[in-house]
C-alpha positions in Angstrom: -47.7 -21.8 90.7 -43.9 -21.9 89.9 -42.7 -18.7 88.4 -46.2 -17.1 88.0 -46.6 -13.5 89.0 -49.9 -11.7 88.9 -51.1 -8.1 89.1 -52.0 -6.9 92.6 -55.6 -7.9 93.3 -55.9 -10.2 90.3 -56.8 -13.9 90.9 -56.4 -16.2 87.9 -60.0 -17.6 87.3 -60.5 -21.3 86.4 -62.6 -20.5 83.4 -63.3 -17.5 81.1 -65.7 -16.4 78.3 -64.7 -17.0 74.7 -66.1 -17.5 71.2 -64.8 -21.0 70.1 -64.6 -22.8 66.8 -65.9 -26.4 66.7 -66.5 -27.3 63.1 -66.9 -25.9 59.6 -65.9 -22.4 58.2 -69.1 -20.4 58.8 -68.7 -17.6 61.3 -72.3 -18.1 62.4 -71.3 -21.5 63.7 -68.9 -20.0 66.3 -70.2 -20.7 69.9 -69.8 -18.7 73.0 -68.6 -20.8 75.9 -66.9 -20.8 79.3 -63.5 -22.5 78.7 -60.6 -23.4 81.0 -58.0 -20.7 81.5 -54.4 -21.8 81.7 -51.6 -19.8 83.4 -49.0 -18.3 81.1 -46.0 -20.6 80.4 -42.4 -19.5 80.4 -41.9 -16.5 78.1 -45.6 -15.7 78.0 -48.0 -13.2 79.5 -51.7 -13.2 80.2 -53.6 -10.2 78.7 -57.1 -9.3 80.0 -58.7 -8.1 76.8 -60.5 -4.8 76.7 -61.1 -4.6 72.9 -60.8 -6.9 69.9 -60.3 -5.7 66.3 -62.0 -7.8 63.5 -60.1 -8.5 60.4 -60.9 -10.4 57.1 -58.3 -13.1 58.1 -60.5 -13.9 61.1 -63.2 -15.5 58.9 -60.9 -16.7 56.1 -59.0 -19.1 58.4 -61.9 -20.7 60.3 -61.2 -24.4 60.5 -57.6 -24.1 59.2 -55.5 -27.3 59.5 -54.2 -27.9 63.0 -57.2 -26.5 64.9 -58.9 -28.6 67.4 -62.5 -28.2 68.7 -62.8 -25.2 71.2 -60.0 -23.3 69.4 -60.4 -19.6 70.0 -60.0 -17.5 66.8 -59.0 -13.8 66.5 -55.6 -12.2 65.8 -55.9 -8.6 67.1 -56.6 -7.5 70.7 -55.7 -4.9 73.3 -55.9 -4.9 77.1 -53.7 -5.1 80.1 -51.1 -7.6 81.2 -52.3 -9.3 84.4 -50.0 -12.3 84.8 -46.4 -13.2 83.8 -44.9 -16.5 83.1 -41.4 -17.5 84.1 -38.6 -15.4 82.6 -40.8 -12.4 81.6 -39.4 -9.1 82.9 -41.5 -7.8 85.9 -42.0 -4.4 84.1 -44.6 -5.9 81.9 -47.0 -6.5 84.8 -49.9 -4.0 84.5 -48.8 -2.6 81.2 -51.4 -1.5 78.6 -50.7 -3.5 75.5 -51.9 -4.6 72.1 -50.9 -7.7 70.1 -51.1 -9.7 66.9 -51.6 -13.4 67.7 -50.4 -16.6 66.1 -53.3 -18.3 64.1 -52.3 -21.7 65.7 -52.7 -20.4 69.2 -55.9 -19.4 71.1 -56.7 -15.9 70.0 -58.3 -12.6 71.0 -62.0 -13.7 70.9 -62.0 -14.2 74.6 -61.8 -12.5 78.0 -58.1 -13.4 78.3 -55.4 -14.3 75.8 -51.9 -15.9 76.4 -49.3 -14.1 74.4 -45.6 -14.6 73.8 -43.9 -11.6 75.5 -41.8 -10.8 72.4 -45.1 -10.0 70.6 -46.4 -7.4 73.0 -46.8 -3.8 71.8 -46.8 -1.1 74.4 -49.7 1.4 74.2 -48.8 5.0 74.7 -51.1 6.9 77.2 -53.0 8.7 74.4 -54.0 5.6 72.5 -57.2 3.8 73.5 -57.6 0.1 73.6 -60.2 0.4 70.9 -57.9 2.1 68.4 -54.9 -0.1 69.5 -56.9 -3.3 68.8 -57.8 -2.1 65.3 -54.2 -1.4 64.3 -51.8 -4.4 64.4 -53.0 -6.6 61.5 -53.7 -3.8 58.9 -51.1 -1.4 60.1 -48.2 -3.9 60.3 -49.2 -5.4 57.0 -48.9 -2.0 55.4 -45.5 -1.4 57.0 -44.3 -4.8 55.9 -45.4 -4.1 52.3 -43.5 -0.9 52.2 -40.4 -2.5 53.7 -40.2 -4.7 50.5 -39.6 -1.6 48.3 -36.4 0.3 47.6 -35.9 4.0 48.7 -38.9 6.0 47.6 -38.2 9.6 47.0 -40.3 10.7 44.0 -41.2 7.2 42.9 -44.7 6.5 41.7 -46.7 3.9 43.7 -50.1 2.5 43.0 -52.1 1.0 45.9 -54.8 -1.2 44.5 -57.9 -2.1 46.6 -57.4 1.1 48.5 -60.8 1.2 50.2 -59.8 -1.0 53.2 -58.0 -0.4 56.4 -54.6 -1.8 55.2 -54.6 0.8 52.4 -55.7 3.5 54.9 -52.3 3.0 56.6 -50.5 2.3 53.4 -51.3 5.6 51.7 -50.2 7.6 54.7 -47.0 5.6 55.4 -46.0 5.7 51.7 -46.5 9.5 51.5 -44.3 9.8 54.6 -41.6 7.9 52.8 -41.7 10.2 49.8 -43.7 8.1 47.3 -46.0 9.8 44.8 -49.1 7.7 45.8 -51.9 6.8 43.5 -54.9 4.9 44.8 -57.3 2.6 43.0 -60.7 1.9 44.6 -64.4 2.6 44.4 -65.0 6.4 43.8 -66.7 6.7 47.1 -63.3 6.4 48.8 -61.6 9.1 46.7 -62.1 12.1 48.9 -60.9 10.3 52.0 -57.9 8.8 50.2 -56.8 12.2 48.8 -57.2 13.6 52.3 -54.7 10.9 53.4 -52.2 11.9 50.8 -53.0 10.2 47.5 -52.4 12.6 44.6 -54.8 10.7 42.4 -57.6 8.1 42.7 -58.5 5.8 39.9 -61.7 3.7 39.8 -60.1 0.7 38.1 -60.0 -2.2 37.4 -56.8 -0.8 35.7 -55.1 2.6 36.1 -55.0 4.9 33.0 -53.0 3.3 30.2 -50.5 6.1 30.0 -49.5 5.7 33.7 -46.6 3.4 34.6 -45.5 2.8 38.2 -42.2 2.1 40.0 -44.2 -0.1 42.4 -47.7 -1.5 42.9 -49.0 -2.9 46.2 -52.1 -5.0 45.5 -54.7 -5.5 48.3 -57.3 -7.3 46.1 -56.1 -10.7 45.0 -54.2 -12.8 42.5 -56.2 -11.9 39.4 -55.9 -8.2 40.2 -52.1 -8.5 40.8 -51.6 -10.4 37.6 -53.5 -7.8 35.5 -51.7 -4.8 37.2 -48.2 -6.1 36.5 -48.5 -4.6 33.0 -48.6 -1.2 34.6 -45.1 -1.5 36.1 -42.0 0.1 34.7 -39.0 -2.0 33.9 -37.5 -3.3 37.1 -40.7 -2.5 38.9 -41.8 -4.0 42.2 -45.1 -5.9 42.7 -46.2 -6.6 46.3 -49.1 -9.0 46.8 -51.0 -8.9 50.1 -54.0 -11.1 49.2 -52.5 -14.3 47.9 -49.4 -15.0 45.8 -49.1 -15.2 42.0 -48.6 -18.9 40.9 -46.4 -17.8 38.0 -44.1 -14.8 37.1 -46.3 -12.1 35.5 -43.9 -11.4 32.6 -41.6 -13.2 30.2 -38.1 -14.1 31.3 -35.6 -11.2 30.8 -38.5 -8.9 29.8 -39.1 -6.1 32.3 -37.2 -7.9 35.1 -39.9 -7.3 37.7 -39.4 -8.0 41.4 -42.3 -10.0 43.0 -43.0 -9.9 46.7 -45.6 -11.3 49.1 -46.6 -10.1 52.6 -47.5 -12.6 55.3 -47.6 -11.1 58.8 -48.5 -14.4 60.3 -45.4 -16.1 59.0 -43.3 -14.3 61.6 -44.9 -16.3 64.4 -43.2 -19.4 63.1 -40.3 -18.2 61.0 -39.4 -14.9 62.6 -36.2 -14.4 64.7 -36.1 -12.4 67.9 -34.4 -9.7 65.9 -37.3 -9.7 63.3 -39.8 -9.4 66.1 -37.9 -6.6 67.7 -38.0 -4.7 64.4 -41.7 -5.3 64.0 -42.6 -4.2 67.5 -40.5 -1.1 67.1 -42.5 -0.3 63.9 -45.8 -0.8 65.8 -44.8 1.3 68.7 -43.0 4.2 67.0 -44.4 4.4 63.5 -48.0 3.4 64.2 -49.0 3.8 67.8 -47.0 6.9 68.7 -48.2 8.7 65.5 -51.8 7.6 66.1 -51.7 8.8 69.7 -50.6 12.3 68.8 -52.7 12.7 65.6 -49.8 12.7 63.0 -51.3 9.5 61.6 -55.1 9.6 60.8 -57.0 6.8 62.5 -59.5 4.8 60.5 -63.2 5.3 61.1 -64.2 2.7 63.7 -67.5 0.9 64.5 -67.8 -0.3 68.1 -70.0 -3.3 68.9 -70.6 -5.7 71.7 -68.8 -9.0 72.2 -72.0 -11.0 71.9 -72.4 -9.7 68.3 -69.2 -11.3 67.0 -70.5 -14.1 64.8 -73.0 -11.9 62.9 -70.4 -9.2 62.4 -67.8 -11.6 61.2 -70.3 -13.0 58.7 -71.0 -9.5 57.5 -67.3 -8.9 57.0 -67.2 -12.1 54.9 -70.3 -11.2 52.9 -69.2 -7.6 52.2 -72.1 -6.1 54.1 -70.0 -4.8 56.9 -67.7 -2.0 55.5 -65.0 -0.3 57.5 -63.3 -1.4 60.7 -65.2 -3.0 63.6 -64.0 -3.3 67.2 -65.6 -5.4 69.9 -65.7 -4.0 73.4 -65.2 -6.4 76.3 -66.1 -5.3 79.9 -63.0 -6.3 81.9 -64.0 -8.8 84.6 -63.6 -7.8 88.2 -60.1 -8.4 89.7 -61.5 -10.5 92.6 
């Protein structure tokens, strides 16, 4: 095939195993199938997946506009590059990588995934595919949220909805930037969050009335973000991760708040090559390198089999599956 290069010993199969969407928004309706495998196009690579990280977005977007039957969901994965499309540097062949996939393209719930080369994240030798696949969506969301804020030294930050994996990274990255970090979550998370660097944990739904914050990052939703805006200082920063506020949370010329939203997926359609280079550098140097050498504490992971995917995704939707789950894929033989 013109321009196609493959890893020594690897033969591109005609079909591969995947979980596919066909109708509706119920994770239990996903079906496992053998689907055609296309060679990577110009500027793309083919990754043989070894592990797949599950995220809330994976069930929230089922059946989103633009999907056709047999679409493969899944945004986070990790594996090895086994084939290169035209124009991709030869050095990527055989590289251990992770990625965050575009929601409109076939995703990580499969044996193989085609990825644009600019979105590849190199895995350092000390980082397993399991941990790497659990990191892109929550870790880069946390990094993007902090990038919205001005210099941090000594400023008071509240992370709301701090029991999840995004906040696990947020608390640590914010402390490293010099924020005085407060967390708000169920009390069962307090000891862990303080171990990550939070100086105080509040059970909510509001922080103590006497506290005011330079910035709040809300990981819960619109109603939470609207309510928490009153806890900001004048010229405070409100960053929304779960949905955007439909209206400004204060009167004009009142406290002059700054309002931000985080949408990692928007980069797939709106991001320049420079923006992607910055994102990948953050993933490789701020997240992956620090996870590999232990300077960044990894979230607790639950490993499961690929065949369990629909039930686990339904549990994530229903709130009966706490923590971070990673699916293990046995790499197919390179025949």
